DRENPA-3360 file (N, C-alpha, C; in nm, 2 decimals, always signed):
BEGIN
1 = XXXXXXXX = -4.14/+3.82/-0.05/-4.09/+3.72/+0.03/-4.07/+3.59/-0.05 ~ -4.16/+3.56/-0.14/-4.14/+3.44/-0.23/-4.02/+3.46/-0.32 ~ -3.99/+3.58/-0.36/-3.88/+3.61/-0.45/-3.75/+3.59/-0.37 ~ -3.75/+3.63/-0.24/-3.63/+3.62/-0.16/-3.60/+3.47/-0.13 ~ -3.70/+3.39/-0.11/-3.69/+3.25/-0.09/-3.64/+3.18/-0.22 ~ -3.69/+3.22/-0.33/-3.65/+3.17/-0.46/-3.50/+3.20/-0.49 ~ -3.47/+3.33/-0.47/-3.33/+3.37/-0.49/-3.23/+3.29/-0.40 ~ -3.27/+3.28/-0.27/-3.19/+3.21/-0.18/-3.17/+3.06/-0.22;
9 = XXXXXXXX = -3.28/+3.00/-0.27/-3.28/+2.86/-0.31/-3.18/+2.85/-0.43 ~ -3.19/+2.94/-0.53/-3.11/+2.93/-0.65/-2.96/+2.95/-0.61 ~ -2.93/+3.05/-0.53/-2.79/+3.07/-0.48/-2.74/+2.94/-0.41 ~ -2.82/+2.89/-0.32/-2.78/+2.77/-0.25/-2.76/+2.65/-0.35 ~ -2.84/+2.64/-0.45/-2.83/+2.53/-0.55/-2.70/+2.54/-0.62 ~ -2.67/+2.66/-0.67/-2.55/+2.68/-0.75/-2.42/+2.67/-0.66 ~ -2.43/+2.71/-0.53/-2.31/+2.70/-0.45/-2.28/+2.56/-0.41 ~ -2.38/+2.47/-0.41/-2.36/+2.33/-0.38/-2.29/+2.26/-0.50;
17 = XXXXXXXX = -2.32/+2.30/-0.62/-2.27/+2.23/-0.74/-2.13/+2.28/-0.77 ~ -2.09/+2.39/-0.71/-1.95/+2.45/-0.74/-1.85/+2.36/-0.67 ~ -1.74/+2.34/-0.74/-1.63/+2.26/-0.69/-1.56/+2.35/-0.59 ~ -1.52/+2.29/-0.48/-1.45/+2.37/-0.37/-1.30/+2.39/-0.41 ~ -1.24/+2.29/-0.47/-1.10/+2.30/-0.50/-1.09/+2.29/-0.66 ~ -1.01/+2.39/-0.71/-0.99/+2.39/-0.86/-0.89/+2.28/-0.89 ~ -0.92/+2.22/-1.01/-0.83/+2.11/-1.05/-0.69/+2.17/-1.09 ~ -0.59/+2.11/-1.02/-0.45/+2.16/-1.05/-0.41/+2.13/-1.19;
25 = XXXXXXXX = -0.33/+2.22/-1.24/-0.27/+2.20/-1.38/-0.18/+2.08/-1.39 ~ -0.11/+2.05/-1.28/-0.02/+1.94/-1.28/-0.08/+1.82/-1.19 ~ -0.21/+1.80/-1.21/-0.28/+1.69/-1.14/-0.21/+1.55/-1.17 ~ -0.19/+1.48/-1.06/-0.13/+1.35/-1.08/-0.25/+1.26/-1.12 ~ -0.23/+1.18/-1.23/-0.34/+1.09/-1.28/-0.38/+0.99/-1.17 ~ -0.51/+0.95/-1.17/-0.56/+0.87/-1.06/-0.48/+0.74/-1.05 ~ -0.45/+0.67/-1.16/-0.38/+0.54/-1.15/-0.24/+0.56/-1.09 ~ -0.18/+0.67/-1.12/-0.04/+0.70/-1.06/-0.06/+0.73/-0.92;
33 = XXXXXXXX = -0.16/+0.80/-0.88/-0.19/+0.84/-0.74/-0.21/+0.71/-0.66 ~ -0.27/+0.61/-0.71/-0.29/+0.48/-0.64/-0.16/+0.42/-0.62 ~ -0.07/+0.42/-0.72/+0.06/+0.36/-0.70/+0.15/+0.43/-0.60 ~ +0.14/+0.56/-0.60/+0.21/+0.65/-0.51/+0.17/+0.62/-0.37 ~ +0.04/+0.62/-0.34/-0.01/+0.59/-0.21/+0.02/+0.45/-0.16 ~ +0.02/+0.35/-0.26/+0.05/+0.22/-0.22/+0.20/+0.21/-0.18 ~ +0.29/+0.27/-0.26/+0.43/+0.27/-0.22/+0.45/+0.34/-0.09 ~ +0.38/+0.45/-0.07/+0.40/+0.52/+0.06/+0.36/+0.43/+0.18;
41 = XXXXXXXX = +0.25/+0.36/+0.16/+0.20/+0.27/+0.27/+0.31/+0.16/+0.30 ~ +0.36/+0.11/+0.19/+0.46/+0.00/+0.21/+0.59/+0.06/+0.27 ~ +0.64/+0.17/+0.22/+0.76/+0.23/+0.28/+0.74/+0.28/+0.42 ~ +0.63/+0.33/+0.45/+0.60/+0.37/+0.59/+0.59/+0.25/+0.69 ~ +0.54/+0.14/+0.64/+0.53/+0.02/+0.72/+0.68/-0.03/+0.74 ~ +0.76/-0.02/+0.64/+0.90/-0.06/+0.65/+0.97/+0.03/+0.75 ~ +0.94/+0.16/+0.74/+1.00/+0.25/+0.83/+0.97/+0.22/+0.97 ~ +0.84/+0.19/+1.00/+0.80/+0.15/+1.13/+0.86/+0.02/+1.18;
49 = XXXXXXXX = +0.88/-0.07/+1.09/+0.93/-0.20/+1.13/+1.08/-0.20/+1.14 ~ +1.15/-0.13/+1.06/+1.30/-0.14/+1.06/+1.36/-0.01/+1.02 ~ +1.34/+0.10/+1.10/+1.38/+0.23/+1.06/+1.54/+0.24/+1.04 ~ +1.61/+0.16/+1.12/+1.75/+0.16/+1.12/+1.81/+0.12/+0.98 ~ +1.74/+0.03/+0.91/+1.79/-0.01/+0.77/+1.77/+0.11/+0.68 ~ +1.66/+0.18/+0.69/+1.64/+0.30/+0.60/+1.74/+0.41/+0.63 ~ +1.77/+0.43/+0.76/+1.87/+0.53/+0.79/+2.01/+0.48/+0.74 ~ +2.04/+0.36/+0.76/+2.17/+0.30/+0.72/+2.19/+0.32/+0.57;
57 = XXXXXXXX = +2.08/+0.30/+0.49/+2.09/+0.31/+0.35/+2.06/+0.45/+0.30 ~ +2.04/+0.54/+0.39/+2.01/+0.69/+0.36/+1.89/+0.70/+0.28 ~ +1.78/+0.63/+0.31/+1.66/+0.64/+0.24/+1.55/+0.71/+0.32 ~ +1.50/+0.82/+0.27/+1.39/+0.89/+0.33/+1.26/+0.86/+0.25 ~ +1.17/+0.78/+0.30/+1.06/+0.72/+0.22/+0.99/+0.82/+0.13 ~ +0.95/+0.94/+0.18/+0.87/+1.03/+0.10/+0.95/+1.09/-0.01 ~ +1.07/+1.13/+0.01/+1.15/+1.18/-0.10/+1.18/+1.07/-0.20 ~ +1.20/+0.95/-0.15/+1.23/+0.84/-0.25/+1.11/+0.82/-0.34;
65 = XXXXXXXX = +0.99/+0.83/-0.29/+0.87/+0.81/-0.37/+0.85/+0.93/-0.47 ~ +0.88/+1.05/-0.42/+0.86/+1.16/-0.51/+0.96/+1.15/-0.63 ~ +1.09/+1.11/-0.60/+1.19/+1.10/-0.70/+1.15/+0.98/-0.80 ~ +1.10/+0.87/-0.74/+1.06/+0.76/-0.82/+0.95/+0.80/-0.93 ~ +0.86/+0.88/-0.89/+0.75/+0.91/-0.98/+0.77/+1.05/-1.05 ~ +0.88/+1.12/-1.02/+0.91/+1.24/-1.08/+0.81/+1.35/-1.05 ~ +0.77/+1.36/-0.92/+0.68/+1.46/-0.87/+0.75/+1.53/-0.75 ~ +0.68/+1.64/-0.71/+0.73/+1.71/-0.59/+0.62/+1.72/-0.49;
73 = XXXXXXXX = +0.66/+1.76/-0.37/+0.56/+1.76/-0.26/+0.44/+1.85/-0.28 ~ +0.46/+1.96/-0.35/+0.35/+2.05/-0.37/+0.25/+1.99/-0.47 ~ +0.30/+1.93/-0.58/+0.22/+1.86/-0.67/+0.14/+1.75/-0.60 ~ +0.20/+1.67/-0.52/+0.14/+1.56/-0.45/+0.03/+1.62/-0.36 ~ +0.06/+1.72/-0.28/-0.04/+1.78/-0.19/-0.16/+1.84/-0.26 ~ -0.13/+1.91/-0.37/-0.24/+1.97/-0.45/-0.33/+1.86/-0.51 ~ -0.27/+1.76/-0.56/-0.35/+1.65/-0.62/-0.43/+1.57/-0.51 ~ -0.36/+1.55/-0.40/-0.43/+1.48/-0.29/-0.55/+1.56/-0.24;
81 = XXXXXXXX = -0.53/+1.69/-0.22/-0.64/+1.78/-0.18/-0.75/+1.78/-0.28 ~ -0.72/+1.78/-0.41/-0.82/+1.78/-0.51/-0.90/+1.66/-0.51 ~ -0.83/+1.54/-0.50/-0.91/+1.41/-0.50/-0.99/+1.40/-0.37 ~ -0.94/+1.46/-0.26/-1.01/+1.46/-0.13/-1.13/+1.54/-0.14 ~ -1.14/+1.64/-0.22/-1.26/+1.72/-0.24/-1.37/+1.65/-0.32 ~ -1.33/+1.54/-0.38/-1.42/+1.45/-0.45/-1.43/+1.32/-0.38 ~ -1.52/+1.31/-0.28/-1.52/+1.19/-0.19/-1.53/+1.06/-0.26 ~ -1.61/+1.05/-0.37/-1.62/+0.92/-0.44/-1.49/+0.88/-0.51;
89 = XXXXXXXX = -1.43/+0.98/-0.57/-1.30/+0.95/-0.64/-1.20/+0.91/-0.53 ~ -1.20/+0.98/-0.42/-1.10/+0.95/-0.32/-1.12/+0.82/-0.26 ~ -1.24/+0.78/-0.23/-1.27/+0.65/-0.18/-1.23/+0.54/-0.28 ~ -1.26/+0.56/-0.40/-1.22/+0.46/-0.51/-1.06/+0.45/-0.51 ~ -0.99/+0.56/-0.50/-0.85/+0.55/-0.50/-0.80/+0.47/-0.38 ~ -0.85/+0.49/-0.26/-0.81/+0.42/-0.14/-0.85/+0.27/-0.14 ~ -0.97/+0.24/-0.21/-1.01/+0.10/-0.22/-0.91/+0.03/-0.31 ~ -0.86/+0.10/-0.42/-0.76/+0.03/-0.51/-0.63/+0.01/-0.44;
97 = XXXXXXXX = -0.59/+0.11/-0.35/-0.47/+0.09/-0.27/-0.48/-0.02/-0.18 ~ -0.60/-0.04/-0.12/-0.62/-0.15/-0.02/-0.61/-0.28/-0.10 ~ -0.67/-0.29/-0.22/-0.66/-0.41/-0.30/-0.52/-0.45/-0.33 ~ -0.44/-0.35/-0.37/-0.30/-0.37/-0.40/-0.22/-0.42/-0.28 ~ -0.25/-0.36/-0.16/-0.18/-0.40/-0.04/-0.22/-0.55/+0.00 ~ -0.35/-0.58/-0.02/-0.40/-0.71/+0.01/-0.33/-0.82/-0.08 ~ -0.32/-0.79/-0.21/-0.25/-0.88/-0.31/-0.11/-0.90/-0.27 ~ -0.04/-0.79/-0.23/+0.10/-0.79/-0.19/+0.12/-0.88/-0.06;
105 = XXXXXXXX = +0.02/-0.86/+0.03/+0.02/-0.94/+0.16/+0.01/-1.09/+0.13 ~ -0.08/-1.12/+0.04/-0.10/-1.26/+0.00/+0.02/-1.32/-0.07 ~ +0.09/-1.24/-0.16/+0.21/-1.28/-0.23/+0.32/-1.31/-0.13 ~ +0.34/-1.22/-0.03/+0.44/-1.23/+0.07/+0.41/-1.35/+0.16 ~ +0.29/-1.37/+0.20/+0.25/-1.49/+0.28/+0.28/-1.62/+0.21 ~ +0.25/-1.63/+0.08/+0.27/-1.75/+0.00/+0.42/-1.77/-0.01 ~ +0.50/-1.67/-0.04/+0.64/-1.68/-0.05/+0.70/-1.73/+0.08 ~ +0.65/-1.67/+0.19/+0.70/-1.71/+0.33/+0.67/-1.86/+0.35;
113 = XXXXXXXX = +0.55/-1.90/+0.32/+0.51/-2.04/+0.34/+0.60/-2.14/+0.26 ~ +0.63/-2.10/+0.13/+0.72/-2.18/+0.05/+0.85/-2.19/+0.11 ~ +0.91/-2.08/+0.16/+1.04/-2.08/+0.22/+1.04/-2.16/+0.35 ~ +0.94/-2.15/+0.43/+0.93/-2.22/+0.55/+0.92/-2.37/+0.52 ~ +0.84/-2.41/+0.43/+0.83/-2.56/+0.40/+0.96/-2.61/+0.34 ~ +1.03/-2.53/+0.26/+1.16/-2.58/+0.21/+1.26/-2.59/+0.32 ~ +1.26/-2.50/+0.41/+1.35/-2.50/+0.53/+1.32/-2.62/+0.62 ~ +1.19/-2.65/+0.63/+1.15/-2.76/+0.72/+1.20/-2.89/+0.65;
121 = XXXXXXXX = +1.18/-2.90/+0.52/+1.23/-3.02/+0.45/+1.38/-3.04/+0.46 ~ +1.45/-2.93/+0.45/+1.59/-2.93/+0.46/+1.64/-2.98/+0.60 ~ +1.57/-2.93/+0.70/+1.60/-2.97/+0.84/+1.57/-3.12/+0.86 ~ +1.46/-3.17/+0.81/+1.43/-3.31/+0.82/+1.53/-3.40/+0.75 ~ +1.57/-3.36/+0.63/+1.66/-3.43/+0.55/+1.80/-3.45/+0.62 ~ +1.84/-3.34/+0.69/+1.97/-3.34/+0.75/+1.96/-3.37/+0.90 ~ +1.85/-3.42/+0.95/+1.83/-3.44/+1.09/+1.91/-3.56/+1.14 ~ +1.98/-3.55/+1.25/+2.06/-3.67/+1.30/+1.97/-3.78/+1.35;
129 = XXXXXXXX = +1.85/-3.75/+1.39/+1.75/-3.85/+1.44/+1.71/-3.94/+1.32 ~ +1.68/-3.88/+1.21/+1.64/-3.96/+1.10/+1.76/-4.05/+1.05 ~ +1.88/-3.99/+1.05/+1.99/-4.07/+1.01/+2.02/-4.19/+1.10 ~ +2.00/-4.17/+1.23/+2.02/-4.28/+1.33/+1.91/-4.39/+1.30 ~ +1.79/-4.35/+1.28/+1.68/-4.45/+1.26/+1.70/-4.52/+1.13 ~ +1.76/-4.46/+1.03/+1.78/-4.53/+0.90/+1.90/-4.63/+0.91 ~ +1.99/-4.60/+1.00/+2.11/-4.69/+1.01/+2.08/-4.81/+1.11 ~ +1.97/-4.81/+1.18/+1.94/-4.92/+1.27/+1.90/-5.04/+1.19;
137 = XXXXXX = +1.94/-5.16/+1.23/+1.90/-5.28/+1.17/+1.78/-5.33/+1.24 ~ +1.68/-5.37/+1.17/+1.56/-5.42/+1.23/+1.58/-5.56/+1.29 ~ +1.53/-5.58/+1.41/+1.54/-5.71/+1.47/+1.45/-5.81/+1.40 ~ +1.50/-5.92/+1.36/+1.42/-6.02/+1.29/+1.36/-6.12/+1.38 ~ +1.40/-6.13/+1.51/+1.35/-6.22/+1.60/+1.21/-6.17/+1.66 ~ +1.12/-6.27/+1.68/+0.99/-6.22/+1.73/+0.99/-6.18/+1.88;
% end
């Protein structure tokens, strides 16, 4: 009975340490995977926001990204499945993607703020109300 328990324990121990998914030969490097997932998130957001522009320019987001990075869908799926089988690696990849998206969001917000302030200054400069008040002569009588 003790031998059976020991054998079961040893088999269980070795089965837990075994990787579930074999590392693909054409594995996409982790840093490139981060960039691919970042680009996919941005393009899918653009697709949801303004799909007509993508259709008008004949852009299919997923194919565009695969061409940009010189990969195919099978290579992407195999790499994604491999990284998904390693939870810590996968979590790290998605944290890096999230950081990149946050930086991009901050950059766009700062750019928008700058454009808005320049537009506001331009409107004030050309405002007819301001011109009228500048042309008025102050009354010198008390």
